[in-house]
C-alpha positions in Angstrom: 18.4 -37.3 -27.7 15.2 -39.0 -26.7 16.8 -40.7 -23.7 18.1 -37.3 -22.4 14.6 -35.9 -22.7 13.2 -38.8 -20.7 15.9 -38.3 -18.0 15.1 -34.6 -17.6 11.3 -35.2 -17.6 9.8 -34.5 -14.1 7.8 -37.2 -12.4 4.1 -36.8 -12.4 2.2 -36.2 -9.2 0.6 -39.6 -9.6 3.9 -41.3 -9.8 5.2 -39.4 -6.7 2.2 -40.4 -4.7 2.6 -44.0 -5.7 6.3 -43.9 -4.7 5.4 -42.6 -1.3 2.6 -45.2 -0.9 4.9 -48.0 -1.9 7.6 -46.9 0.5 5.1 -46.6 3.4 3.6 -50.0 2.7 7.0 -51.5 2.6 7.9 -50.0 5.9 4.5 -50.4 7.5 6.0 -52.6 10.2 8.1 -49.6 11.4 5.0 -47.4 11.5 3.0 -50.0 13.4 5.9 -50.5 15.9 6.3 -46.8 16.5 2.6 -46.2 16.9 2.3 -49.1 19.3 5.3 -48.0 21.4 4.0 -44.3 21.6 0.5 -45.3 22.5 1.7 -47.9 25.1 4.1 -45.5 26.7 1.5 -42.7 27.1 -1.1 -45.2 28.4 1.2 -46.7 31.0 2.3 -43.3 32.1 -1.1 -41.8 32.5 -2.7 -45.0 33.9 0.0 -46.1 36.4 2.6 -43.4 36.8 1.0 -40.0 36.4 -0.8 -38.5 39.5 -4.6 -39.1 39.1 -6.9 -36.1 38.3 -10.4 -35.7 39.7 -13.4 -33.6 38.6 -16.1 -32.2 40.8 -19.3 -30.6 39.3 -21.9 -28.2 40.7 -25.1 -27.4 38.8 -27.3 -24.3 38.9 -30.7 -23.6 37.6 -31.3 -20.3 35.7 -34.6 -18.6 36.6 -35.2 -15.5 34.4 -37.1 -12.9 36.4 -40.4 -11.8 34.8 -40.5 -14.8 32.6 -43.9 -16.4 31.9 -44.7 -19.7 33.5 -45.2 -21.3 30.1 -41.9 -22.4 28.6 -41.6 -21.7 25.0 -39.1 -20.9 22.3 -38.5 -17.4 23.6 -37.9 -18.8 27.1 -35.3 -21.3 25.8 -33.6 -18.6 23.7 -33.3 -16.2 26.6 -32.1 -18.9 29.0 -29.4 -19.9 26.5 -28.3 -16.3 26.1 -28.1 -15.8 29.9 -26.2 -19.1 30.2 -23.7 -17.9 27.7 -23.3 -14.7 29.7 -22.8 -16.8 32.8 -20.1 -18.8 31.0 -18.2 -15.6 30.4 -18.8 -14.0 33.8 -17.8 -17.0 35.8 -14.3 -16.7 34.6 -14.1 -13.0 35.1 -11.5 -11.6 37.4 -14.2 -10.4 39.8 -15.4 -14.0 40.4 -12.0 -15.7 40.2 -10.6 -13.0 42.6 -13.1 -14.2 45.3 -11.9 -17.8 44.7 -8.2 -16.8 45.1 -9.0 -15.0 48.3 -11.0 -18.0 49.6 -8.0 -20.3 48.9 -4.8 -18.3 49.5 -2.9 -21.4 50.5 -3.4 -23.0 47.1 -0.9 -20.7 45.5 -3.1 -20.4 42.4 -3.0 -17.6 39.9 -5.8 -16.3 37.6 -4.4 -18.2 34.6 -3.8 -21.5 36.5 -7.2 -21.7 38.1 -9.2 -20.8 35.0 -7.6 -23.7 33.1 -9.1 -26.0 35.7 -12.7 -24.6 35.3 -15.1 -25.8 32.6 -18.6 -24.4 32.1 -21.1 -26.5 30.2 -24.8 -26.0 29.4 -26.6 -29.4 29.5 -30.0 -27.9 29.0 -31.1 -24.3 28.3 -32.0 -23.5 31.9 -29.0 -25.1 33.6 -25.3 -24.5 34.0 -22.7 -26.9 35.2 -19.4 -25.8 36.8 -16.7 -28.4 36.7 -13.3 -28.1 38.4 -10.5 -30.6 37.7 -7.4 -31.0 39.9 -5.3 -33.7 41.5 -6.8 -33.0 44.9 -10.5 -34.2 44.9 -11.3 -32.2 48.1 -10.0 -29.0 46.5 -12.1 -29.6 43.4 -15.2 -29.9 45.5 -14.4 -26.8 47.5 -13.6 -24.6 44.4 -16.7 -25.8 42.5 -19.0 -25.0 45.4 -17.3 -21.6 46.0 -17.8 -20.7 42.4 -21.4 -21.7 42.6 -21.9 -19.5 45.7 -20.0 -16.5 44.1 -22.0 -16.8 40.9 -25.3 -16.6 42.8 -24.1 -13.4 44.4 -22.4 -11.6 41.5 -24.3 -12.7 38.3 -27.6 -11.0 39.3 -25.8 -7.7 39.4 -25.4 -7.9 35.6 -28.5 -9.8 34.5 -32.1 -10.1 35.6 -31.9 -13.7 36.7 -32.1 -15.7 39.9 -29.7 -18.7 40.2 -30.8 -21.7 42.3 -28.6 -24.5 43.2 -29.6 -27.9 41.7 -26.8 -30.1 43.0 -23.7 -29.1 45.0 -20.4 -30.5 44.0 -19.7 -33.8 45.8 -16.5 -35.8 46.3 -15.7 -37.8 43.1 -15.6 -41.5 43.7 -12.8 -42.3 41.1 -10.3 -40.4 39.1 -10.9 -39.3 35.5 -10.4 -41.8 32.8 -11.4 -39.8 29.7 -8.0 -38.1 29.4 -6.2 -41.5 29.4 -8.1 -42.6 26.3 -7.9 -39.3 24.6 -4.1 -38.8 25.0 -3.4 -42.5 24.2 -5.2 -42.1 20.8 -3.4 -38.8 20.3 -0.1 -40.4 21.0 -0.9 -43.2 18.5 -1.7 -40.6 15.8 1.4 -38.6 16.4 3.6 -41.8 16.4 2.2 -42.9 13.1 2.6 -39.4 11.6 6.2 -38.9 12.8 7.3 -42.4 11.7 5.7 -41.9 8.3 7.3 -38.5 7.9 10.7 -40.0 8.9 10.3 -42.8 6.3 9.4 -40.4 3.5 12.3 -38.1 4.4 14.8 -40.9 4.2 13.2 -42.0 0.9 13.6 -38.5 -0.5 17.2 -38.2 0.6 18.2 -41.6 -0.8 19.2 -41.2 -4.5 20.6 -44.6 -5.0 19.5 -47.0 -7.8 18.4 -50.2 -6.1 16.2 -52.0 -8.5 14.6 -51.9 -12.0 11.8 -49.8 -10.7 14.2 -47.0 -9.8 15.9 -47.2 -13.3 12.6 -46.9 -15.1 11.1 -44.2 -13.0 14.1 -42.1 -12.0 16.2 -42.4 -15.2 13.4 -42.9 -17.7 15.1 -45.9 -19.3 13.7 -49.2 -20.2 15.3 -52.4 -18.8 16.0 -54.9 -21.6 17.0 -57.8 -19.3 18.1 -58.9 -15.9 21.1 -61.0 -15.0 20.2 -63.0 -12.0 22.8 -63.8 -9.2 23.9 -67.4 -9.7 25.5 -69.0 -6.7 27.7 -72.1 -7.3 28.1 -75.1 -5.0 31.5 -73.8 -3.9 30.0 -70.4 -3.0 27.3 -72.1 -0.9 30.0 -74.3 0.9 32.2 -71.3 1.6 29.2 -69.4 2.9 28.3 -72.3 5.2 31.9 -72.5 6.5 32.1 -68.8 7.3 28.8 -69.2 9.3 30.2 -72.1 11.2 33.4 -70.2 12.0 31.3 -67.2 13.2 29.2 -69.5 15.4 32.3 -71.2 16.8 34.0 -67.9 17.7 
């Protein structure tokens, strides 16, 4: 009766976690191999096989009309608010429509071109427009056109005056940040997928393989172990079979 109760008792959460940890540690070489293969494959593809991507950036200064010459907390707050408005307006259909009209040969759509545009606020009174594409010349042209369109359109909605700090220039080298980012992401995904696969196989495997499984799955105590004893004749027959296999 007691043994039946032990068999039907559910495993504790601590025991389940220790089981998972034990299996993952035992198969850690598989996790390491899959992680290395996934990260290496993504790194090689992005670094040597994928077309390079370039980023061009234009910067503008935000001058709020009627603002006092002395810069204070209110000045910084108002500039930050206007910069936030600019971030929204720069991707409006009115501005992007001018870009699409300026580059009809690109075949871009509103969705595709907005994915390439990034607006950042390095300081309260400045806005940076970054455009990323495989063609560096196209990046420069779009960034500068966005800067020009913003200086025309944004004053219609806010009481500001935009002045160009630096126009977009031709990037000297392709981007490298995405290579590192996606390589790390591939390593994380590889480790997660391999760990999930190992745990899934472990959960589906209901075989009794050792004394640990007997004690933890059946709730029975092991009184003794009979070791496997190999005689001299067994070793000789095993050696002969290996030789025959090598000879064939």
